[in-house]
C-alpha positions in Angstrom: 44.9 0.6 19.4 42.9 1.1 16.1 42.6 -2.6 15.4 41.1 -3.2 18.8 38.7 -0.3 18.3 37.6 -1.6 14.9 37.1 -5.1 16.4 35.0 -3.7 19.2 32.8 -1.8 16.8 32.3 -4.9 14.8 31.2 -6.8 17.9 28.8 -4.0 18.8 27.4 -4.1 15.3 26.8 -7.9 15.4 25.1 -7.7 18.8 23.0 -4.8 17.6 22.0 -6.9 14.5 20.9 -9.8 16.7 18.8 -7.4 18.9 17.2 -5.9 15.8 16.4 -9.4 14.5 14.8 -10.3 17.9 12.7 -7.1 17.8 11.3 -7.9 14.4 10.5 -11.5 15.3 8.9 -10.6 18.6 6.5 -8.2 16.8 5.8 -10.1 13.6 6.3 -13.8 14.1 2.6 -14.0 15.0 1.8 -13.3 11.3 2.6 -17.0 10.5 -0.8 -17.9 11.9 -2.8 -15.2 10.1 -5.3 -15.5 7.3 -5.3 -13.4 4.1 -7.8 -10.5 4.3 -10.5 -9.9 1.9 -9.3 -6.3 1.4 -7.1 -6.7 -1.8 -5.4 -10.0 -0.7 -8.0 -11.9 -2.6 -7.5 -9.8 -5.7 -3.7 -10.0 -5.5 -3.5 -13.7 -4.6 -6.4 -16.1 -4.2 -8.6 -14.8 -7.0 -5.7 -14.3 -9.4 -5.5 -17.4 -11.5 -2.0 -16.6 -12.7 -0.6 -16.1 -9.2 -2.3 -19.3 -8.0 -0.7 -21.3 -10.9 2.8 -20.3 -9.6 5.9 -19.5 -11.5 6.1 -20.3 -15.2 7.6 -18.6 -18.3 4.1 -17.8 -19.5 3.0 -16.3 -16.2 6.2 -14.3 -15.8 5.7 -12.9 -19.3 2.1 -12.0 -18.4 3.3 -10.1 -15.3 5.7 -8.0 -17.4 3.3 -7.3 -20.2 0.1 -6.3 -18.3 -1.2 -4.0 -15.7 -2.6 -5.5 -12.5 -5.1 -3.8 -10.2 -4.3 -0.4 -11.8 -0.6 -0.8 -11.1 2.5 -1.9 -13.0 4.6 -3.9 -10.5 5.6 -7.1 -12.2 8.3 -8.2 -9.7 5.7 -8.0 -6.9 3.3 -10.2 -8.9 6.1 -12.6 -9.6 7.0 -12.8 -5.9 3.4 -13.8 -5.2 3.7 -16.5 -7.9 6.9 -17.7 -6.3 5.1 -18.0 -3.0 2.6 -20.3 -4.6 5.3 -22.5 -6.2 7.2 -22.7 -2.8 4.3 -22.8 -0.3 1.1 -23.6 -2.1 -1.9 -21.9 -0.7 -0.4 -21.3 2.8 -1.4 -17.8 3.9 1.0 -18.0 6.9 4.0 -18.6 4.6 3.0 -15.6 2.5 2.9 -13.4 5.6 6.3 -14.7 6.8 7.9 -13.8 3.5 6.8 -10.2 4.1 8.3 -10.5 7.7 11.5 -11.8 6.3 11.8 -9.0 3.8 11.1 -6.4 6.5 13.8 -8.0 8.7 16.3 -7.8 5.8 15.4 -4.2 5.2 16.0 -3.4 8.9 19.5 -4.9 8.8 20.3 -3.3 5.4 19.4 0.1 6.8 21.4 -0.5 9.9 24.6 -1.6 8.1 24.3 1.1 5.5 24.2 3.8 8.2 27.1 2.3 10.1 29.2 2.3 6.9 28.0 5.7 5.6 28.5 7.5 8.9 31.9 6.0 9.7 34.3 8.8 10.7 31.5 11.3 11.5 31.4 12.6 15.0 27.7 11.9 15.3 28.0 8.5 13.5 28.5 5.1 14.8 26.7 2.0 15.9 24.3 3.5 18.5 22.5 6.1 16.3 22.4 3.6 13.4 20.9 1.0 15.7 18.2 3.3 17.0 17.2 4.4 13.4 16.9 0.7 12.5 15.1 -0.2 15.7 12.5 2.5 15.1 12.1 1.3 11.6 11.7 -2.3 12.9 9.0 -1.7 15.5 7.1 1.5 14.8 3.4 0.6 14.6 2.8 2.7 11.5 4.8 0.1 9.5 2.6 -2.8 10.5 0.4 -2.2 7.5 3.3 -2.6 5.1 4.5 -5.9 6.8 1.4 -7.7 8.0 -0.7 -7.1 4.8 0.3 -9.6 2.1 -1.0 -7.1 -0.5 1.7 -4.7 0.6 4.5 -7.1 -0.5 5.3 -4.3 -2.9 6.3 -2.0 0.0 8.8 -4.3 1.6 10.1 -5.6 -1.7 10.7 -2.2 -3.3 12.4 -1.0 -0.1 14.7 -4.0 -0.3 15.9 -2.8 -3.7 15.9 0.8 -2.6 18.3 0.0 0.3 20.5 -2.1 -2.0 20.6 0.8 -4.4 21.8 3.1 -1.5 24.5 0.6 -0.5 25.8 0.3 -4.1 25.7 4.1 -4.4 27.9 4.4 -1.3 30.4 2.0 -3.0 30.2 4.2 -6.1 30.9 7.4 -4.2 33.9 5.8 -2.4 35.4 3.7 -5.3 34.1 5.4 -8.5 33.8 1.9 -10.0 31.3 1.8 -12.8 30.1 -1.6 -11.6 28.8 0.1 -8.5 27.0 2.7 -10.5 25.6 0.0 -12.7 24.4 -1.9 -9.6 22.6 1.3 -8.4 20.9 1.6 -11.8 20.0 -2.1 -11.7 18.6 -2.0 -8.2 16.7 1.2 -8.9 15.1 -0.5 -11.9 14.1 -3.6 -9.9 12.7 -1.4 -7.1 10.5 0.5 -9.6 9.3 -2.8 -11.0 8.3 -3.8 -7.5 6.5 -0.5 -6.7 6.8 2.9 -8.4 7.5 4.6 -5.0 11.2 4.1 -5.9 10.9 7.0 -8.4 12.1 9.3 -5.6 15.3 7.4 -5.0 17.5 9.7 -7.2 16.4 12.7 -5.0 17.1 10.7 -1.9 20.6 9.9 -3.1 21.2 13.6 -3.7 20.3 14.2 -0.1 22.7 11.5 1.0 25.4 13.1 -1.1 25.1 16.1 1.2 25.0 14.1 4.4 26.5 11.7 5.4 28.6 11.4 2.2 29.8 15.0 2.4 30.0 15.5 -1.4 28.6 19.1 -1.2 30.7 21.7 0.5 28.6 24.8 1.3 31.8 26.9 1.4 33.0 25.9 -2.1 30.5 26.8 -4.9 27.7 24.4 -3.7 25.3 25.3 -6.5 27.7 24.1 -9.2 28.5 21.0 -7.2 24.8 20.3 -6.7 24.1 20.6 -10.4 27.0 18.3 -11.2 25.7 15.7 -8.8 22.2 16.0 -10.1 23.5 15.4 -13.7 25.3 12.4 -12.4 21.9 10.8 -11.5 20.2 11.5 -14.9 20.2 7.8 -15.9 18.3 7.0 -12.7 15.9 10.0 -13.3 15.1 8.5 -16.7 14.1 5.3 -15.1 11.8 7.3 -12.7 10.3 9.2 -15.7 9.6 5.9 -17.5 8.0 4.5 -14.4 5.9 7.6 -13.9 4.5 7.2 -17.4 3.7 3.5 -16.9 2.1 4.2 -13.6 -0.1 7.0 -15.0 -1.2 4.6 -17.8 -2.0 1.8 -15.4 -3.9 3.9 -13.0 -5.7 5.9 -15.6 -6.6 2.8 -17.5 -7.7 0.9 -14.4 -10.0 3.7 -13.2 -8.0 4.2 -10.0 -7.2 7.9 -10.8 -9.9 10.2 -9.4 -11.4 12.9 -11.5 -11.0 16.6 -10.7 -14.8 16.7 -10.3 -14.7 14.2 -7.5 -11.5 15.6 -6.0 -10.9 19.3 -7.0 -7.3 20.3 -6.9 -7.9 22.7 -4.0 -9.2 19.9 -1.9 -6.4 17.6 -2.9 -3.7 20.2 -2.1 -5.4 21.0 1.2 -5.5 17.3 2.2 -1.9 16.9 1.1 -0.6 19.6 3.4 -2.7 18.3 6.3 -1.5 14.7 5.6 2.2 15.8 5.8 1.5 17.0 9.3 -0.8 14.1 10.2 1.9 11.6 9.4 4.0 13.4 12.0 1.3 12.9 14.5 1.4 9.2 13.8 5.2 9.3 14.2 4.9 10.6 17.8 1.5 9.1 18.8 0.9 6.0 16.7 -2.6 5.2 18.0 -6.0 4.7 16.4 -4.3 3.4 13.2 -6.6 2.0 10.5 -6.2 0.3 7.2 -8.4 3.0 5.6 -8.8 6.7 6.4 -11.9 8.3 4.8 -11.3 11.4 2.7 -12.5 14.6 4.2 -15.1 16.4 1.9 -15.0 19.7 3.8 -11.7 21.2 5.1 -11.6 24.5 6.9 -9.1 26.9 5.4 -7.2 27.2 8.7 -6.1 23.6 8.5 -4.1 23.6 5.2 -2.8 27.2 6.0 -1.5 26.2 9.4 -0.1 23.0 8.0 1.7 24.9 5.3 3.1 27.4 7.8 4.3 24.6 9.9 6.1 22.9 7.0 7.6 26.1 5.9 8.8 27.0 9.4 10.4 23.6 10.0 12.0 23.6 6.5 13.4 27.1 7.2 14.9 26.0 10.5 16.5 23.0 8.8 18.1 25.3 6.2 19.1 27.8 8.8 21.0 25.1 10.8 22.1 23.0 7.8 25.8 23.5 8.6 25.5 22.6 12.3 22.9 19.8 11.9 22.9 18.5 8.3 21.4 15.2 9.3 18.2 17.0 10.5 17.8 18.8 7.2 18.5 15.7 5.2 16.0 13.6 7.3 13.3 16.3 7.0 13.6 16.8 3.3 13.8 13.0 2.8 10.5 12.8 4.6 8.8 15.6 2.6 10.3 14.4 -0.8 9.6 10.7 -0.6 6.0 11.3 0.3 5.4 13.4 -2.8 4.3 10.5 -5.1 1.7 9.3 -2.6 0.6 12.5 -0.8 -2.5 12.8 -3.0 -1.8 15.7 -5.3 -2.7 13.2 -8.0 -5.4 11.3 -6.2 -5.4 7.5 -6.6 -8.2 5.8 -4.7 -10.3 7.6 -2.2 -8.2 7.4 1.0 -7.0 10.7 2.7 -3.7 9.0 3.7 -2.4 5.6 4.4 0.1 4.1 6.9 1.8 2.1 4.2 2.9 5.3 2.5 5.2 6.1 5.5 7.4 3.0 5.2 10.2 4.7 3.3 9.5 8.4 4.3 9.8 7.8 8.0 13.4 6.6 7.6 14.3 10.3 7.1 12.6 11.3 10.3 14.3 8.5 12.2 17.7 9.7 10.9 17.0 13.3 11.9 15.9 12.2 15.4 18.6 9.6 16.2 21.6 11.4 14.7 20.3 14.6 16.2 20.4 13.1 19.7 23.8 11.5 19.0 25.1 14.9 18.1 23.8 16.3 21.4 25.6 13.5 23.2 28.8 14.4 21.4 28.4 18.0 22.4 27.8 16.9 26.0 24.3 18.4 26.0 22.7 15.0 26.8 24.4 12.2 28.9 25.0 9.1 26.7 23.3 6.8 29.3 20.2 9.0 29.4 20.0 9.0 25.6 20.4 5.2 25.4 18.0 4.7 28.2 15.3 6.9 26.8 15.8 5.4 23.4 15.4 1.9 24.8 12.2 2.9 26.5 10.8 4.4 23.3 11.6 1.3 21.4 9.9 -0.9 24.0 6.8 1.2 24.0 6.6 1.1 20.2 7.2 -2.6 20.2 4.2 -3.2 22.5 2.1 -0.9 20.3 3.3 -2.7 17.1 2.6 -6.1 18.6 -0.9 -5.1 19.4 -1.4 -3.5 16.0 -0.2 -6.6 14.2 -2.9 -8.6 16.0 -5.7 -6.7 14.3 -4.4 -8.2 11.0 -5.1 -11.8 12.0 -8.3 -11.9 9.9 -10.6 -9.7 7.9 -13.2 -9.3 10.7 -10.7 -8.1 13.2 -9.2 -5.7 10.7 -12.5 -4.1 9.7 -13.8 -3.9 13.3 -10.7 -2.1 14.4 -10.9 0.4 11.5 -14.5 1.1 12.3 -13.7 1.5 16.0 -11.1 4.3 15.4 -12.5 6.2 12.4 -15.8 7.8 11.6 -18.0 7.7 8.5 -15.7 5.0 7.0 -17.8 3.9 4.0 -15.0 1.7 2.7 -14.7 -0.4 5.8 -18.5 -0.6 6.3 -18.8 -1.9 2.7 -16.0 -4.4 3.1 -17.3 -5.6 6.4 -20.8 -5.9 5.0 -19.4 -8.1 2.1 -17.6 -10.3 4.6 -20.7 -10.7 6.8 -22.9 -11.4 3.8 -20.5 -14.2 2.7 -20.8 -15.6 6.2 -24.6 -15.7 5.8 -25.1 -13.0 8.5 -27.4 -10.9 6.3 -28.9 -8.8 9.1 -25.5 -7.4 10.2 -24.3 -7.1 6.6 -27.4 -5.0 5.8 -26.6 -2.8 8.8 -23.1 -2.1 7.4 -24.3 -1.5 3.9 -26.7 1.1 5.2 -23.9 2.7 7.2 -21.8 2.8 4.0 -24.6 4.5 2.1 -25.1 7.0 5.0 -21.4 7.9 5.0 -21.3 8.0 1.2 -24.7 8.6 -0.4 -23.2 7.8 -3.9 -22.0 4.3 -2.9 -23.8 2.4 -5.6 -22.0 -0.9 -4.8 -23.3 -0.8 -1.2 -26.8 0.0 -2.6 -26.6 -3.0 -4.9 -25.5 -5.3 -2.2 -28.2 -4.1 0.2 -30.7 -4.6 -2.6 -29.4 -8.2 -3.1 -30.1 -8.9 0.6 -33.6 -7.6 0.3 -34.1 -9.7 -2.9 -33.0 -12.9 -1.2 -35.4 -12.1 1.6 -38.1 -11.6 -1.0 -38.5 -8.0 0.1 -38.7 -7.1 -3.6 -40.1 -3.6 -3.3 -37.1 -2.5 -1.2 -34.8 -4.4 -3.4 -36.1 -2.6 -6.6 -35.8 0.7 -4.8 -32.1 0.3 -4.0 -31.3 -1.2 -7.5 -32.9 2.0 -8.9 -30.8 4.2 -6.6 -27.6 2.4 -7.6 -28.3 2.7 -11.3 -29.2 6.4 -10.9 -25.7 6.9 -9.4 -24.0 4.7 -12.0 -26.1 3.7 -15.0 -23.2 1.5 -16.3 -23.0 -0.8 -13.2 -23.5 -4.3 -14.7 -24.0 -6.1 -11.4 -27.0 -3.9 -10.5 -28.7 -4.8 -13.8 -27.8 -8.5 -13.4 -29.3 -8.7 -9.9 -32.3 -6.5 -10.7 -33.0 -9.0 -13.5 -33.2 -11.7 -10.8 -35.6 -9.6 -8.8 -37.8 -9.0 -11.8 -37.6 -12.7 -12.7 -38.9 -13.5 -9.2 -41.8 -11.2 -9.7 -42.7 -12.8 -13.0 -41.8 -9.6 -14.9 -39.9 -11.6 -17.5 -39.6 -8.9 -20.2 -38.0 -6.6 -17.7 -35.8 -9.4 -16.4 -34.6 -10.2 -19.9 -33.8 -6.5 -20.6 -31.8 -6.3 -17.4 -29.8 -9.5 -18.3 -29.1 -8.2 -21.7 -28.0 -4.8 -20.4 -25.8 -6.5 -17.8 -24.1 -8.6 -20.5 -23.7 -5.6 -22.8 -21.8 -3.9 -20.1 -19.9 -7.0 -18.9 -19.9 -9.9 -21.5 -18.3 -12.2 -18.9 -21.2 -12.3 -16.4 -21.8 -16.0 -16.5 -24.7 -15.9 -14.0 -26.6 -13.5 -16.2 -26.1 -15.8 -19.2 -27.4 -18.8 -17.2 -30.4 -16.8 -15.9 -31.2 -15.6 -19.4 -30.9 -19.2 -20.7 -33.3 -20.4 -18.0 -35.7 -17.5 -18.8 -35.6 -18.4 -22.6 -36.3 -22.0 -21.8 -39.3 -21.1 -19.6 -40.7 -19.2 -22.6 -40.1 -22.2 -24.9 -37.4 -20.3 -26.8 -35.1 -23.3 -26.8 -32.6 -22.2 -29.4 -31.8 -19.0 -27.6 -31.7 -20.9 -24.3 -29.1 -23.3 -25.7 -27.1 -20.5 -27.1 -27.0 -18.6 -23.8 -26.2 -21.7 -21.7 -23.5 -22.9 -24.1 -21.9 -19.5 -24.1 -21.8 -19.6 -20.3 -20.1 -23.0 -20.4 -17.5 -21.6 -22.8 -16.5 -19.1 -20.2 -17.0 -21.5 -17.2 -16.9 -25.1 -18.3 -17.6 -26.4 -14.8 -20.8 -24.4 -14.2 -23.2 -27.0 -12.8 -26.3 -24.9 -13.1 -25.6 -24.3 -16.8 -24.9 -28.0 -17.4 -28.1 -29.1 -15.7 -30.4 -26.6 -17.5 -28.8 -27.4 -20.8 -29.4 -31.1 -20.3 -33.1 -30.4 -19.5 -33.8 -28.6 -22.8 -35.8 -30.8 -25.2 
């Protein structure tokens, strides 16, 4: 009864889809009550005037014609604008858009796998369901979903999965419209996040399994070359994206120098990170939004990591005929991590949970279809496999639900990161800024000192600590830390601007004026320094220069009350 069997599979698929939806909502619906965090969310959303204006032709044009935060991802920026147009300044709504995209991604992955593995012995609803379920609730993916700034992750994966589905249609039908759709979705994905540059390689893996386009018994090398050539238009998109990304990150100062991160250190950390992500796969505990970069790595760590990777890869190749899904999943994992593994270091993190969003799909495929194959071979009872799988999903669900809770606000996020990591200068600095804004200067100073201890070159933490001392009128300590900050970075405008205030307080007006001028030379848009310089000129009776400084400040910030007041007081 083939019709009955097909109908039964359809019902199973629909029930599974409902369960997957429930899993996502159980874990992530709490995000609707969350705030934006001060780590990047302010830069992407609340402090971005274009985003807060919402959708307009001018703003869309700006998104496509400029780099933002050392990235080129115009579709992601436009999605944030659309949030503003639809939901105003609602933080909860922005979070729920991420949740919705994650849910759609889970369902797209599920239905793709059902369709792609139809007719394979190890295929079917159950392994496809468990792949999607792991993707839905694994705690390592919380960062990609619960962090509004990571809209780019869930959005680019949405287009990635649509590209896989249209590719499947191309393979089965050879309709050019399906190939064109794959090209289109690849392009959109790249415009959401450059991570999609590895999609052509992932499609080549899918050609091998589950699509079965490469027969190892019939000249596989020639077939491989032919299938690689087939993807050249997609590769060209990837090359273009790589060039734009390089320009954006180099121009924005996000790309680290070889002096700060020597290649040997980067290569060592990359090898260790490939293995560290596997630890997170199996034991997703002590997750943090930022993992500090190790400055000293013992030679045994990268060597053992390299040997492990080589050994697993060799085993996958050895058993590629018997278990192609394992090899495909493993090489998917290795390959899709390449752009973010740190060989080209962007930022100063050693690794990041968000980078595992797409790569872990390969590992889920290897595990779930591997178990399904063991069930087909009568090596594992089906009920045992389903039961253990259900337990694993439930355990991960609880872990993910707990992990999501740490994203409710900035304080919870930073406290958690500091609790599970050591010498985390980045989190101490961010938490210090948050506490300083909340007028808790004593605790803020403690975290700035901790940031400096963890990173003795942290000139921003030095400057902020100096600002606290300056506000307390502890001017000797303030001047000391301003000096340290400028010794590390002589081009840091904020240190000059704030040291100018400290000099001003001490009556050292010549020194204050020099600092204000230097700050404005480095950053001509520092309105506060213009206002302070105008006030200083007025104190000296230099009214023409005072007016000029205050008027220039008002050109940049027409609503500046302090500039308006002082300008009105000048005779």
